[in-house]
C-alpha positions, 0 to 999 in steps of 0.5 A: 703681105710684105714684111720689111727687110731687116738690115743685115748685121755683122754680128747677129748675136749682138742685136739685141744688145744695147749699145756699149754692152758688146764692148764690155764683154770684148774687154772682160774676155780680154782681161780673162784671156791675158789672165789665163795667159798669165797663169799659164805662164807662171804654171809652166815656170813652176812646172819646169822648176819642179822637173828641175828639182826632180833631176837635181834630186836624182842626182843627189840620190845617186851621188848618196848611193855612191858614197854609201857603197864607198864607205861599205867598202872601208869597213874592216873584213871579218877575215882581216879583223880576225887575224889582227885579233890572232895577231894580238893576242899572240903578242899579249900571250908572249908578253904574258909568258916573259912576265910569268918567267920574271916573276919566277926568278 
């Protein structure tokens, strides 16, 4: 028994499809592909923006740390404060003694 020869199809998976369906699927594939490319572009922009903000944040954190060290260094040390208070009390004691001498006269 001889079977009739089938024509060879360039795209065998489209044999059972109606005419025009393959074009519709191709359009859908292109649309989804373009959409995915656009989404990847936008995600890449966001990713780069986040990375840049992280780098800026690190730089600002470093500057704040430097300012904290600078401000902490500007405080009066305890030894200097004690010396100033001692000198102030000596002066006050001398003033008090002078007032007492004047009151005794």
